[in-house]
N, C-alpha and C positions, 0 to 999 in steps of 0.2 A: 621390438616387443616380443617377449618369449612367453608362449602359452602352451599348456598341455591340452588335454581334451576338455573343452569348455561346455558348460550348460548354455542354453539359449539366453537366459537372463545375463550371464557373464558376457557373452558375445555382444548383447545389446548394450550393456554398460560400456564396453570398450568402444563400440560404434559411436555412442553418444559422446564419450570423451574425445574421440577423434574429431567429431563434428564441432565440439566446443573449441578445440584447438585450431582447426583449419577452416571451419565454416562449411565445408563440403567433404564428402567422401566418394570414392569410386568403388563400385562393386568388385571390379577385377583386383584392384590393389588390396582391398580389405580381405578378400577371400584368400589371396596368396599369403598375407601377413598372418592370418588366423589359422591357415591350414585346413580350410573347409571349402566346399563348393560354392560357386557363384550363386547357385539356386538357394543355398542356405542363407547367404547374406541378403538376397532379395526378399526371402521370407521374413527375415528379421526386420528389414526396412519396412515391409508391409505391416508387420505387427506394430512398430513404433509409429508408423504414419496413421494407423487407425486410432491410436491414442493421442494424436495431435502433437507428437513430440518431434517429428521430422516431416519434411516434404520430399516426396519421391520426385526425382528428375531422371531423365534418360541416362542410364548407366551408373546411377548413384543416388545420393540424397543430400539435401541441404537442411540447415536449421529453418524452422518456420519463420514467417514474417515477424518482425519486431512488435507489430501492433496486434498480433493474434492473441487469442484467449490464453493459449499455453504460455506464451511469453509473458503476459500480464501476471499469470499465476506464478511463474518462476520468479519474477521481480518481487511479488508480494511475499513469497515464501523464503527468500534468500536469507532473511534475518533469523531463521529458525535452526536450532540444533535439537535433534531428537536422540534421546537415549534408548538403547536397545539391549536388553538382558535376555539371553537364551540359555537353556540348561546345558548345552553342549556345543562345541564348535566343530563337530564331526558328524558323520553318518547322515541323520535326517536334516540337520539344520543348515548346512552350507548353502543349498539352493534357496532357502528362505531368506538368509542373510544376503545372498547375491541379488535376489529380486528386490529387497528393500534398498540395497545400495544403488541398483539401477534406477529405481524410482526417485531416490534422493538426488542422484546425479542429474537426472532430467529436470528436477524442479529446483536445483540449486540449494538443497537442504543438506545440512551436515548430520552425520550419524556418529554417535559415540557408542561403540559396541563393547559389551562385557559378556564374558562367558561365566556362567554359574555352574551349578550341578543340580541333580535332582534332590535337592535338599532345601527345605524351607528357610532355615536359618541362613544358609549361604545366599539364597535369593534376597533376603532382606538386607544382608550386608552389601551386596552389589548394587541393589536398587538405592539403598540409603546413601551410598557414596556418590552416586550420580546426582541425586537430588540435593545433597548437602553442598556439593560443589557449585550449585546455582548457575550451571552453564547450559542446562537443557530446558526446553519449554514444553516437552511432551515425552512420554515414555511408551515404548513398545515392550511388552513383558510376556514372558512364558514361564510363570512360576509353577512350582509343584503344587497341585491342588488335590493331592491324595491324602487320605486319612482324616482324622478327627479335627485337625487344625485348619482345614480348607476354608471354612467360613471365617476364621480368624485372619487368614491371609487376605481374603477378599475385603474384610473390614478395614485392614491396614492399608491396602492399596486404595481403597475408596477415599481415604483421608489424606492421600498425598497432595502436595500443593500444586501439582501439574496434572494435566489430563493424561489418562492412560488408555491404551488399547491392548487387550490381550491377544496374543498370536498363538494359534493352535490351542487355545484354552477357552473355557467358558465357565462363568459361575454356575454352580449346580442349581441354584434357586435365586429368585428375586429377593433382595433385601434393600433397605434404604441406602446402605453403603454401596451397593452394586448398581444403583439405578443409572449412574453416569458412566459406568465402565463399559466401553465398547469392546467388540471382539471380532476377529476375522479368523476363520478356521476352515480346514477341509471338512467336507460332509462325509465323514467316515462311514456313518450308517448307510448312506446312500451307496458308497463304494462297495459295502458288503452286499447290498441288494443287487448291484450290478454284477458282481462276481457269481452269486448264486443263480441269478437268472441265466447267465451264460452257460453254467454247467447244466442247468435244467434243460436249456435249449438243445444241448448235445446228448440228451437222453439219461442223465444222472437223476436218480430219485433218492438215493441214500448218500447224503453229503455230510462230511464232518467238518468241524471248525477247530483250529488250534490257535489259541490266543497267547500273546506274549505276556508273561506275568509281570505285573508292576508297571506296564505301559499305560499312559493316559488314554491311549487310543483304544484300548481293549473294551472299555465300557461302551463306547459308541459303536464298535464292531458288533458287540453282543446285542445291543439294541436293534441294529439293522438285521442281524441274524433272526431274532425272534419275529420281527415284522415280516420279513420275506418268507420265513418258514410258514407262518400263518396264512399269508396271502396265497402261497402256492400249495398249501396243504401237504407239506412235506412231512413224512413220519419222523418221530423222535430219532435223533441221531447223536453221534458222538460229539461232545463239546469238551475240549481239553483246556483247562485254565491254568495249569501249572506246568513247569518244565518237565518233560519226560524224554527218555531216550528213544531214538527212531525205532529201535526194535520193539519196544513196548507199544509205541504208537501203532506201528503196522500190525501187531498182534491184536490190538483193539479194533482196528479197521476190519480185519478178517472176521473177528467175532461178531461185529456189528454189521457185516456185509456192506461196508462203506466202499463206494466206487470212486469218490472224488473228495478232495480236501481243499479247504481254504486255509492257508497257513500265514499267520502274522508272527514274525516278519521274515524278510528275505533270507537271512542266515539260517533260520530254522527250516525254511522251505528247501533251501539248497542242501542242507544236511539230510532231510528226508529223501530227496532225489538221489543223493549219493548212496544212501543206504539201499534204496531200491535197486540201483544199478548193480550193487555188489551182491544182491541176494535174489536175483532173478525176477524182480517185480517190474514188469514192463510199464513205462509211462508213455502215453496215457492209456494204453489198452487195459492194464490191470488196475491202475490207479491214476486218475487225472489230478493235477495239482494246479491251483491258482495261488500265487503269493500275494501278499499285501505289502506294498511300499515301492517296489521296483527300483531299488538301489543297485542290486547285483543280480537280479533274477535272470537277466540275459546271459550271464556267465555259466549258468548250470547246463548240464547235459542230460536231456534236452533243455533248450532254453525254456524258461518258465513263463507262462501267461501270468500277468500281474496287474493289480490295481495300482495306479500311480496317482498319489495325492498331488494336487496342483501347488506344489510348494513355492516355486518362484513367484507365482501369481499371488499367493497369500502374502508374501513379503512385500510385493509392489502395492497391493491393495492397502495393507496396513499403513504404509507411508502416506499414500494418497488420502486415506481417511484421516490420519492425523493432521495433515496439512489442512484439509477441509475443516477439521475441528478447531484448529488454531486460528484460521481466518474467520470462521463463522461464530466462534464463541459459543455461549450457552443458548443462543437462538436456534442452533442446529440440533435437531433431535438425535439422541444417541442411536447408534446403529449396531446390529449384530449381523454379520455377513457369513453365509455358508457358500463355499466354493466346491463345485462338483468334481470328483476324481474322474479319471478315464481308465478304461480297460485296454491294456496292451496285449493282444492275443498273440501267443506263440505256440510252440509245438506241444507243450505239456497238457493242453486241455482239448486238443482237437483230435478227432479220430484219424488214424493213419491215412485214410483215403483223402482227407482234407488238407494234409501237410504236403507242401511242394518243396 
């Protein structure tokens, strides 16, 4: 088995595959094979054990007993194939797909994955092909819901002949067509509140926000921003909603006396940090930065504090919700699930005295 740097969900998927093939795994052997520490593998086993997918034993793990609830669920779900259409197969989406695949592997479910684009017509083509092939019993979808056609897209999805769960998406309003559409997404508004509270805790009163134009996440971030600013009584500050050069952004920060920025997403945050390094702006002494996404924030200099959406967990929950929907039918109430992000604190937001 050849692996590069793996996400937790990918390691867990490989661990489950080894268990299905051999019935048991040893921590030492798996750590050596995946190139990680034994402690990392033990943590993965603990996560899977809490979900009832493995049984911990001394030095390793085994599959749960055949008569356990998880085993019964696997046997019931094995007949299902779930279609999954995401707008991209890189950057934000691989951890979500990996999480979905890990859950599918654990439950014996098949996934048919299709990559679309941030285009509503292409979304329809990819979704339609999966449905027309009559090989899927449910769909996990991340369509573009921007612009005037958003309600039209939801109306069309609501009429599909198979149940659907939106992934990192949510209808803007309730409609008869949307009443059976479930969703699982990261609570980005909460993530913004977490970031601003962190900066406020470290003495910042004038905080700016840089949004990624065209991103579906931006509306949720702005909602959280307004909420936390009102709760904390923060003065009106800089909110940038379109792409601007770092030089322009830093000029606006100086004029507005901004001492901290929350930047979505990582590439833009890294670009700001690089500009600061080249123009004598010390991070975090002159300007603290919190990135939103945590894809490459750790590669900046200094490493950037970042809000990390729970991407792999969103993928896993989406599959588990779909299996529950397929097994429970219309008797099961529709669910809309928000999953909390986490703050990963690094050097870009801590006073120098706190950084070791």
